[in-house]
PDB file as gemmi writes it, atoms N, CA and C in Angstrom:
CRYST1    1.000    1.000    1.000  90.00  90.00  90.00 P 1                      
ATOM      1  N   MET A   1      -5.644  -4.615  -2.027  1.00  0.00           N  
ATOM      2  CA  MET A   1      -4.224  -4.814  -1.844  1.00  0.00           C  
ATOM      3  C   MET A   1      -3.480  -3.916  -2.824  1.00  0.00           C  
ATOM      4  N   TYR A   2      -2.581  -3.163  -2.284  1.00  0.00           N  
ATOM      5  CA  TYR A   2      -1.799  -2.233  -3.084  1.00  0.00           C  
ATOM      6  C   TYR A   2      -0.379  -2.774  -3.269  1.00  0.00           C  
ATOM      7  N   LEU A   3       0.168  -2.473  -4.423  1.00  0.00           N  
ATOM      8  CA  LEU A   3       1.563  -2.830  -4.669  1.00  0.00           C  
ATOM      9  C   LEU A   3       2.437  -1.665  -4.244  1.00  0.00           C  
ATOM     10  N   THR A   4       3.271  -1.944  -3.287  1.00  0.00           N  
ATOM     11  CA  THR A   4       4.189  -0.903  -2.844  1.00  0.00           C  
ATOM     12  C   THR A   4       5.478  -1.020  -3.648  1.00  0.00           C  
ATOM     13  N   LEU A   5       6.312  -0.013  -3.516  1.00  0.00           N  
ATOM     14  CA  LEU A   5       7.591  -0.045  -4.214  1.00  0.00           C  
ATOM     15  C   LEU A   5       8.446  -1.207  -3.721  1.00  0.00           C  
ATOM     16  N   GLN A   6       8.344  -1.522  -2.461  1.00  0.00           N  
ATOM     17  CA  GLN A   6       9.114  -2.641  -1.916  1.00  0.00           C  
ATOM     18  C   GLN A   6       8.651  -3.968  -2.522  1.00  0.00           C  
ATOM     19  N   THR A   7       7.358  -4.143  -2.688  1.00  0.00           N  
ATOM     20  CA  THR A   7       6.823  -5.367  -3.277  1.00  0.00           C  
ATOM     21  C   THR A   7       7.271  -5.492  -4.732  1.00  0.00           C  
ATOM     22  N   ILE A   8       7.196  -4.403  -5.467  1.00  0.00           N  
ATOM     23  CA  ILE A   8       7.630  -4.409  -6.868  1.00  0.00           C  
ATOM     24  C   ILE A   8       9.120  -4.710  -6.955  1.00  0.00           C  
ATOM     25  N   ALA A   9       9.902  -4.107  -6.081  1.00  0.00           N  
ATOM     26  CA  ALA A   9      11.346  -4.342  -6.070  1.00  0.00           C  
ATOM     27  C   ALA A   9      11.650  -5.802  -5.742  1.00  0.00           C  
ATOM     28  N   LEU A  10      10.898  -6.364  -4.795  1.00  0.00           N  
ATOM     29  CA  LEU A  10      11.089  -7.762  -4.431  1.00  0.00           C  
ATOM     30  C   LEU A  10      10.744  -8.685  -5.596  1.00  0.00           C  
ATOM     31  N   ILE A  11       9.651  -8.417  -6.280  1.00  0.00           N  
ATOM     32  CA  ILE A  11       9.249  -9.220  -7.441  1.00  0.00           C  
ATOM     33  C   ILE A  11      10.316  -9.139  -8.536  1.00  0.00           C  
ATOM     34  N   LEU A  12      10.817  -7.946  -8.805  1.00  0.00           N  
ATOM     35  CA  LEU A  12      11.859  -7.778  -9.820  1.00  0.00           C  
ATOM     36  C   LEU A  12      13.153  -8.492  -9.418  1.00  0.00           C  
ATOM     37  N   THR A  13      13.491  -8.428  -8.154  1.00  0.00           N  
ATOM     38  CA  THR A  13      14.702  -9.089  -7.677  1.00  0.00           C  
ATOM     39  C   THR A  13      14.599 -10.604  -7.835  1.00  0.00           C  
ATOM     40  N   VAL A  14      13.474 -11.160  -7.428  1.00  0.00           N  
ATOM     41  CA  VAL A  14      13.277 -12.608  -7.539  1.00  0.00           C  
ATOM     42  C   VAL A  14      13.264 -13.032  -9.006  1.00  0.00           C  
ATOM     43  N   THR A  15      12.582 -12.269  -9.850  1.00  0.00           N  
ATOM     44  CA  THR A  15      12.525 -12.584 -11.282  1.00  0.00           C  
ATOM     45  C   THR A  15      13.913 -12.519 -11.908  1.00  0.00           C  
ATOM     46  N   THR A  16      14.680 -11.499 -11.560  1.00  0.00           N  
ATOM     47  CA  THR A  16      16.040 -11.355 -12.097  1.00  0.00           C  
ATOM     48  C   THR A  16      16.927 -12.504 -11.633  1.00  0.00           C  
ATOM     49  N   ALA A  17      16.811 -12.859 -10.365  1.00  0.00           N  
ATOM     50  CA  ALA A  17      17.621 -13.963  -9.835  1.00  0.00           C  
ATOM     51  C   ALA A  17      17.266 -15.266 -10.540  1.00  0.00           C  
ATOM     52  N   ALA A  18      15.992 -15.505 -10.763  1.00  0.00           N  
ATOM     53  CA  ALA A  18      15.565 -16.721 -11.460  1.00  0.00           C  
ATOM     54  C   ALA A  18      16.094 -16.726 -12.894  1.00  0.00           C  
ATOM     55  N   ALA A  19      16.028 -15.578 -13.568  1.00  0.00           N  
ATOM     56  CA  ALA A  19      16.519 -15.489 -14.944  1.00  0.00           C  
ATOM     57  C   ALA A  19      18.028 -15.740 -14.999  1.00  0.00           C  
ATOM     58  N   VAL A  20      18.760 -15.216 -14.026  1.00  0.00           N  
ATOM     59  CA  VAL A  20      20.215 -15.425 -13.981  1.00  0.00           C  
ATOM     60  C   VAL A  20      20.523 -16.900 -13.765  1.00  0.00           C  
ATOM     61  N   LEU A  21      19.804 -17.559 -12.873  1.00  0.00           N  
ATOM     62  CA  LEU A  21      20.017 -18.982 -12.626  1.00  0.00           C  
ATOM     63  C   LEU A  21      19.709 -19.827 -13.862  1.00  0.00           C  
ATOM     64  N   VAL A  22      18.604 -19.526 -14.530  1.00  0.00           N  
ATOM     65  CA  VAL A  22      18.235 -20.273 -15.739  1.00  0.00           C  
ATOM     66  C   VAL A  22      19.279 -20.066 -16.830  1.00  0.00           C  
ATOM     67  N   ARG A  23      19.733 -18.842 -16.987  1.00  0.00           N  
ATOM     68  CA  ARG A  23      20.744 -18.548 -18.013  1.00  0.00           C  
ATOM     69  C   ARG A  23      22.053 -19.276 -17.702  1.00  0.00           C  
ATOM     70  N   GLY A  24      22.447 -19.270 -16.452  1.00  0.00           N  
ATOM     71  CA  GLY A  24      23.668 -19.981 -16.052  1.00  0.00           C  
ATOM     72  C   GLY A  24      23.549 -21.479 -16.303  1.00  0.00           C  
ATOM     73  N   TYR A  25      22.391 -22.041 -15.974  1.00  0.00           N  
ATOM     74  CA  TYR A  25      22.171 -23.467 -16.222  1.00  0.00           C  
ATOM     75  C   TYR A  25      22.249 -23.769 -17.719  1.00  0.00           C  
ATOM     76  N   ASN A  26      21.609 -22.931 -18.533  1.00  0.00           N  
ATOM     77  CA  ASN A  26      21.619 -23.146 -19.982  1.00  0.00           C  
ATOM     78  C   ASN A  26      23.038 -23.077 -20.546  1.00  0.00           C  
ATOM     79  N   ARG A  27      23.829 -22.138 -20.080  1.00  0.00           N  
ATOM     80  CA  ARG A  27      25.216 -22.024 -20.550  1.00  0.00           C  
ATOM     81  C   ARG A  27      26.021 -23.264 -20.153  1.00  0.00           C  
ATOM     82  N   ALA A  28      25.843 -23.715 -18.923  1.00  0.00           N  
ATOM     83  CA  ALA A  28      26.570 -24.895 -18.461  1.00  0.00           C  
ATOM     84  C   ALA A  28      26.152 -26.131 -19.256  1.00  0.00           C  
ATOM     85  N   HIS A  29      24.862 -26.240 -19.530  1.00  0.00           N  
ATOM     86  CA  HIS A  29      24.347 -27.380 -20.290  1.00  0.00           C  
ATOM     87  C   HIS A  29      24.901 -27.367 -21.720  1.00  0.00           C  
ATOM     88  N   LYS A  30      24.903 -26.209 -22.354  1.00  0.00           N  
ATOM     89  CA  LYS A  30      25.460 -26.099 -23.704  1.00  0.00           C  
ATOM     90  C   LYS A  30      26.945 -26.437 -23.709  1.00  0.00           C  
ATOM     91  N   PHE A  31      27.673 -26.006 -22.673  1.00  0.00           N  
ATOM     92  CA  PHE A  31      29.103 -26.299 -22.572  1.00  0.00           C  
ATOM     93  C   PHE A  31      29.335 -27.806 -22.480  1.00  0.00           C  
ATOM     94  N   VAL A  32      28.556 -28.479 -21.651  1.00  0.00           N  
ATOM     95  CA  VAL A  32      28.707 -29.927 -21.489  1.00  0.00           C  
ATOM     96  C   VAL A  32      28.387 -30.638 -22.801  1.00  0.00           C  
ATOM     97  N   LEU A  33      27.331 -30.238 -23.475  1.00  0.00           N  
ATOM     98  CA  LEU A  33      26.973 -30.855 -24.754  1.00  0.00           C  
ATOM     99  C   LEU A  33      28.080 -30.653 -25.781  1.00  0.00           C  
ATOM    100  N   ARG A  34      28.652 -29.465 -25.814  1.00  0.00           N  
ATOM    101  CA  ARG A  34      29.723 -29.173 -26.767  1.00  0.00           C  
ATOM    102  C   ARG A  34      30.957 -30.011 -26.453  1.00  0.00           C  
ATOM    103  N   GLN A  35      31.281 -30.152 -25.176  1.00  0.00           N  
ATOM    104  CA  GLN A  35      32.431 -30.969 -24.785  1.00  0.00           C  
ATOM    105  C   GLN A  35      32.234 -32.421 -25.203  1.00  0.00           C  
ATOM    106  N   GLU A  36      31.034 -32.944 -25.004  1.00  0.00           N  
ATOM    107  CA  GLU A  36      30.749 -34.328 -25.395  1.00  0.00           C  
ATOM    108  C   GLU A  36      30.876 -34.502 -26.904  1.00  0.00           C  
ATOM    109  N   GLU A  37      30.395 -33.520 -27.660  1.00  0.00           N  
ATOM    110  CA  GLU A  37      30.506 -33.574 -29.115  1.00  0.00           C  
ATOM    111  C   GLU A  37      31.967 -33.548 -29.541  1.00  0.00           C  
ATOM    112  N   GLN A  38      32.757 -32.677 -28.917  1.00  0.00           N  
ATOM    113  CA  GLN A  38      34.174 -32.584 -29.248  1.00  0.00           C  
ATOM    114  C   GLN A  38      34.920 -33.856 -28.860  1.00  0.00           C  
ATOM    115  N   ASP A  39      34.547 -34.464 -27.744  1.00  0.00           N  
ATOM    116  CA  ASP A  39      35.175 -35.722 -27.342  1.00  0.00           C  
ATOM    117  C   ASP A  39      34.920 -36.806 -28.386  1.00  0.00           C  
ATOM    118  N   GLY A  40      33.699 -36.858 -28.903  1.00  0.00           N  
ATOM    119  CA  GLY A  40      33.376 -37.826 -29.951  1.00  0.00           C  
ATOM    120  C   GLY A  40      34.164 -37.573 -31.224  1.00  0.00           C  
ATOM    121  N   GLU A  41      34.289 -36.294 -31.595  1.00  0.00           N  
ATOM    122  CA  GLU A  41      35.053 -35.944 -32.786  1.00  0.00           C  
ATOM    123  C   GLU A  41      36.525 -36.297 -32.620  1.00  0.00           C  
ATOM    124  N   LEU A  42      37.089 -36.023 -31.439  1.00  0.00           N  
ATOM    125  CA  LEU A  42      38.488 -36.363 -31.181  1.00  0.00           C  
ATOM    126  C   LEU A  42      38.715 -37.869 -31.238  1.00  0.00           C  
ATOM    127  N   LYS A  43      37.776 -38.625 -30.716  1.00  0.00           N  
ATOM    128  CA  LYS A  43      37.900 -40.077 -30.761  1.00  0.00           C  
ATOM    129  C   LYS A  43      37.909 -40.570 -32.204  1.00  0.00           C  
ATOM    130  N   ALA A  44      37.041 -40.001 -33.035  1.00  0.00           N  
ATOM    131  CA  ALA A  44      37.001 -40.385 -34.446  1.00  0.00           C  
ATOM    132  C   ALA A  44      38.289 -39.999 -35.164  1.00  0.00           C  
ATOM    133  N   ILE A  45      38.814 -38.824 -34.861  1.00  0.00           N  
ATOM    134  CA  ILE A  45      40.062 -38.358 -35.486  1.00  0.00           C  
ATOM    135  C   ILE A  45      41.227 -39.270 -35.079  1.00  0.00           C  
ATOM    136  N   LYS A  46      41.294 -39.623 -33.808  1.00  0.00           N  
ATOM    137  CA  LYS A  46      42.368 -40.508 -33.346  1.00  0.00           C  
ATOM    138  C   LYS A  46      42.281 -41.875 -34.018  1.00  0.00           C  
ATOM    139  N   SER A  47      41.087 -42.375 -34.164  1.00  0.00           N  
ATOM    140  CA  SER A  47      40.896 -43.665 -34.830  1.00  0.00           C  
ATOM    141  C   SER A  47      41.362 -43.591 -36.278  1.00  0.00           C  
ATOM    142  N   GLU A  48      40.996 -42.519 -36.956  1.00  0.00           N  
ATOM    143  CA  GLU A  48      41.403 -42.333 -38.350  1.00  0.00           C  
ATOM    144  C   GLU A  48      42.919 -42.203 -38.459  1.00  0.00           C  
ATOM    145  N   GLN A  49      43.521 -41.462 -37.554  1.00  0.00           N  
ATOM    146  CA  GLN A  49      44.977 -41.299 -37.575  1.00  0.00           C  
ATOM    147  C   GLN A  49      45.686 -42.629 -37.335  1.00  0.00           C  
ATOM    148  N   THR A  50      45.132 -43.472 -36.485  1.00  0.00           N  
ATOM    149  CA  THR A  50      45.715 -44.788 -36.243  1.00  0.00           C  
ATOM    150  C   THR A  50      45.734 -45.603 -37.520  1.00  0.00           C  
ATOM    151  N   VAL A  51      44.611 -45.602 -38.226  1.00  0.00           N  
ATOM    152  CA  VAL A  51      44.533 -46.337 -39.491  1.00  0.00           C  
ATOM    153  C   VAL A  51      45.537 -45.784 -40.491  1.00  0.00           C  
ATOM    154  N   LEU A  52      45.656 -44.469 -40.566  1.00  0.00           N  
ATOM    155  CA  LEU A  52      46.597 -43.857 -41.503  1.00  0.00           C  
ATOM    156  C   LEU A  52      48.045 -44.200 -41.166  1.00  0.00           C  
ATOM    157  N   VAL A  53      48.385 -44.185 -39.890  1.00  0.00           N  
ATOM    158  CA  VAL A  53      49.759 -44.514 -39.485  1.00  0.00           C  
ATOM    159  C   VAL A  53      50.086 -45.958 -39.856  1.00  0.00           C  
ATOM    160  N   TYR A  54      49.159 -46.879 -39.597  1.00  0.00           N  
ATOM    161  CA  TYR A  54      49.408 -48.274 -39.956  1.00  0.00           C  
ATOM    162  C   TYR A  54      49.495 -48.442 -41.475  1.00  0.00           C  
ATOM    163  N   GLY A  55      48.714 -47.664 -42.218  1.00  0.00           N  
ATOM    164  CA  GLY A  55      48.798 -47.708 -43.680  1.00  0.00           C  
ATOM    165  C   GLY A  55      50.140 -47.216 -44.187  1.00  0.00           C  
ATOM    166  N   VAL A  56      50.627 -46.131 -43.625  1.00  0.00           N  
ATOM    167  CA  VAL A  56      51.939 -45.588 -44.018  1.00  0.00           C  
ATOM    168  C   VAL A  56      53.030 -46.586 -43.646  1.00  0.00           C  
ATOM    169  N   LEU A  57      52.917 -47.184 -42.472  1.00  0.00           N  
ATOM    170  CA  LEU A  57      53.909 -48.176 -42.057  1.00  0.00           C  
ATOM    171  C   LEU A  57      53.927 -49.360 -43.017  1.00  0.00           C  
ATOM    172  N   ALA A  58      52.754 -49.823 -43.429  1.00  0.00           N  
ATOM    173  CA  ALA A  58      52.685 -50.929 -44.383  1.00  0.00           C  
ATOM    174  C   ALA A  58      53.327 -50.543 -45.712  1.00  0.00           C  
ATOM    175  N   CYS A  59      53.087 -49.327 -46.173  1.00  0.00           N  
ATOM    176  CA  CYS A  59      53.701 -48.860 -47.425  1.00  0.00           C  
ATOM    177  C   CYS A  59      55.222 -48.811 -47.303  1.00  0.00           C  
ATOM    178  N   LEU A  60      55.700 -48.307 -46.174  1.00  0.00           N  
ATOM    179  CA  LEU A  60      57.147 -48.234 -45.971  1.00  0.00           C  
ATOM    180  C   LEU A  60      57.771 -49.626 -45.909  1.00  0.00           C  
ATOM    181  N   LYS A  61      57.095 -50.550 -45.261  1.00  0.00           N  
ATOM    182  CA  LYS A  61      57.619 -51.911 -45.206  1.00  0.00           C  
ATOM    183  C   LYS A  61      57.630 -52.546 -46.592  1.00  0.00           C  
ATOM    184  N   GLY A  62      56.616 -52.228 -47.392  1.00  0.00           N  
ATOM    185  CA  GLY A  62      56.601 -52.716 -48.771  1.00  0.00           C  
ATOM    186  C   GLY A  62      57.763 -52.152 -49.571  1.00  0.00           C  
ATOM    187  N   LEU A  63      58.069 -50.878 -49.394  1.00  0.00           N  
ATOM    188  CA  LEU A  63      59.216 -50.277 -50.079  1.00  0.00           C  
ATOM    189  C   LEU A  63      60.519 -50.925 -49.628  1.00  0.00           C  
ATOM    190  N   LYS A  64      60.610 -51.228 -48.334  1.00  0.00           N  
ATOM    191  CA  LYS A  64      61.831 -51.851 -47.819  1.00  0.00           C  
ATOM    192  C   LYS A  64      62.013 -53.241 -48.427  1.00  0.00           C  
ATOM    193  N   GLU A  65      60.908 -53.978 -48.579  1.00  0.00           N  
ATOM    194  CA  GLU A  65      60.972 -55.305 -49.194  1.00  0.00           C  
ATOM    195  C   GLU A  65      61.441 -55.232 -50.650  1.00  0.00           C  
ATOM    196  N   GLN A  66      61.163 -54.099 -51.297  1.00  0.00           N  
ATOM    197  CA  GLN A  66      61.580 -53.929 -52.692  1.00  0.00           C  
ATOM    198  C   GLN A  66      63.008 -53.416 -52.802  1.00  0.00           C  
ATOM    199  N   GLY A  67      63.662 -53.204 -51.674  1.00  0.00           N  
ATOM    200  CA  GLY A  67      65.053 -52.839 -51.703  1.00  0.00           C  
ATOM    201  C   GLY A  67      65.362 -51.397 -51.342  1.00  0.00           C  
ATOM    202  N   CYS A  68      64.365 -50.600 -51.070  1.00  0.00           N  
ATOM    203  CA  CYS A  68      64.620 -49.214 -50.669  1.00  0.00           C  
ATOM    204  C   CYS A  68      65.207 -49.227 -49.258  1.00  0.00           C  
ATOM    205  N   ASP A  69      66.170 -48.368 -49.044  1.00  0.00           N  
ATOM    206  CA  ASP A  69      66.859 -48.363 -47.763  1.00  0.00           C  
ATOM    207  C   ASP A  69      67.026 -46.927 -47.298  1.00  0.00           C  
ATOM    208  N   GLY A  70      67.812 -46.709 -46.290  1.00  0.00           N  
ATOM    209  CA  GLY A  70      68.103 -45.364 -45.809  1.00  0.00           C  
ATOM    210  C   GLY A  70      66.928 -44.731 -45.105  1.00  0.00           C  
ATOM    211  N   PRO A  71      66.327 -43.689 -45.713  1.00  0.00           N  
ATOM    212  CA  PRO A  71      65.220 -42.990 -45.050  1.00  0.00           C  
ATOM    213  C   PRO A  71      64.017 -43.890 -44.778  1.00  0.00           C  
ATOM    214  N   VAL A  72      63.821 -44.900 -45.629  1.00  0.00           N  
ATOM    215  CA  VAL A  72      62.693 -45.815 -45.421  1.00  0.00           C  
ATOM    216  C   VAL A  72      62.896 -46.585 -44.110  1.00  0.00           C  
ATOM    217  N   THR A  73      64.078 -47.120 -43.916  1.00  0.00           N  
ATOM    218  CA  THR A  73      64.376 -47.871 -42.694  1.00  0.00           C  
ATOM    219  C   THR A  73      64.268 -46.957 -41.470  1.00  0.00           C  
ATOM    220  N   GLU A  74      64.774 -45.741 -41.614  1.00  0.00           N  
ATOM    221  CA  GLU A  74      64.697 -44.785 -40.509  1.00  0.00           C  
ATOM    222  C   GLU A  74      63.248 -44.444 -40.172  1.00  0.00           C  
ATOM    223  N   ALA A  75      62.443 -44.229 -41.187  1.00  0.00           N  
ATOM    224  CA  ALA A  75      61.032 -43.893 -40.964  1.00  0.00           C  
ATOM    225  C   ALA A  75      60.283 -45.046 -40.318  1.00  0.00           C  
ATOM    226  N   ILE A  76      60.583 -46.267 -40.757  1.00  0.00           N  
ATOM    227  CA  ILE A  76      59.940 -47.440 -40.148  1.00  0.00           C  
ATOM    228  C   ILE A  76      60.300 -47.508 -38.673  1.00  0.00           C  
ATOM    229  N   GLY A  77      61.548 -47.310 -38.359  1.00  0.00           N  
ATOM    230  CA  GLY A  77      61.980 -47.340 -36.964  1.00  0.00           C  
ATOM    231  C   GLY A  77      61.301 -46.275 -36.120  1.00  0.00           C  
ATOM    232  N   ARG A  78      61.197 -45.078 -36.663  1.00  0.00           N  
ATOM    233  CA  ARG A  78      60.574 -43.979 -35.907  1.00  0.00           C  
ATOM    234  C   ARG A  78      59.087 -44.230 -35.683  1.00  0.00           C  
ATOM    235  N   ILE A  79      58.411 -44.737 -36.720  1.00  0.00           N  
ATOM    236  CA  ILE A  79      56.966 -45.010 -36.571  1.00  0.00           C  
ATOM    237  C   ILE A  79      56.748 -46.129 -35.565  1.00  0.00           C  
ATOM    238  N   GLU A  80      57.535 -47.198 -35.655  1.00  0.00           N  
ATOM    239  CA  GLU A  80      57.375 -48.310 -34.712  1.00  0.00           C  
ATOM    240  C   GLU A  80      57.687 -47.862 -33.288  1.00  0.00           C  
ATOM    241  N   LYS A  81      58.697 -47.014 -33.120  1.00  0.00           N  
ATOM    242  CA  LYS A  81      59.011 -46.494 -31.791  1.00  0.00           C  
ATOM    243  C   LYS A  81      57.852 -45.658 -31.261  1.00  0.00           C  
ATOM    244  N   HIS A  82      57.279 -44.811 -32.115  1.00  0.00           N  
ATOM    245  CA  HIS A  82      56.146 -43.986 -31.716  1.00  0.00           C  
ATOM    246  C   HIS A  82      54.965 -44.850 -31.300  1.00  0.00           C  
ATOM    247  N   ILE A  83      54.685 -45.888 -32.066  1.00  0.00           N  
ATOM    248  CA  ILE A  83      53.562 -46.793 -31.742  1.00  0.00           C  
ATOM    249  C   ILE A  83      53.811 -47.459 -30.396  1.00  0.00           C  
ATOM    250  N   ASN A  84      55.034 -47.903 -30.150  1.00  0.00           N  
ATOM    251  CA  ASN A  84      55.346 -48.548 -28.871  1.00  0.00           C  
ATOM    252  C   ASN A  84      55.224 -47.580 -27.705  1.00  0.00           C  
ATOM    253  N   VAL A  85      55.685 -46.370 -27.881  1.00  0.00           N  
ATOM    254  CA  VAL A  85      55.592 -45.368 -26.814  1.00  0.00           C  
ATOM    255  C   VAL A  85      54.124 -45.073 -26.503  1.00  0.00           C  
ATOM    256  N   GLN A  86      53.314 -44.915 -27.539  1.00  0.00           N  
ATOM    257  CA  GLN A  86      51.890 -44.622 -27.341  1.00  0.00           C  
ATOM    258  C   GLN A  86      51.159 -45.795 -26.685  1.00  0.00           C  
ATOM    259  N   ALA A  87      51.586 -47.003 -26.991  1.00  0.00           N  
ATOM    260  CA  ALA A  87      50.928 -48.186 -26.420  1.00  0.00           C  
ATOM    261  C   ALA A  87      51.200 -48.312 -24.928  1.00  0.00           C  
ATOM    262  N   HIS A  88      52.301 -47.742 -24.451  1.00  0.00           N  
ATOM    263  CA  HIS A  88      52.650 -47.902 -23.048  1.00  0.00           C  
ATOM    264  C   HIS A  88      52.355 -46.668 -22.212  1.00  0.00           C  
ATOM    265  N   GLN A  89      51.612 -45.748 -22.727  1.00  0.00           N  
ATOM    266  CA  GLN A  89      51.250 -44.543 -21.953  1.00  0.00           C  
ATOM    267  C   GLN A  89      49.899 -44.704 -21.312  1.00  0.00           C  
TER     268      GLN A  89                                                      
END                                                                             
């Protein structure tokens, strides 16, 4: 059995097509893994930001109880409005 140029070309074509498919699959798989990792990181960041916002709100309310007014009252109102808007989205 002899290898003709057509047979060699066919083998190279099939091998190249298989390599392209495997490479495409690997890229898609890496993309999905990266997206899942980023989703987890975003969830952690949002959770941390929630805790920080409630901490700042508690500090502002403590300042208001001690008699601070003006910007403190305004900031409390803005934070509470933001929390309410986010809760209803």
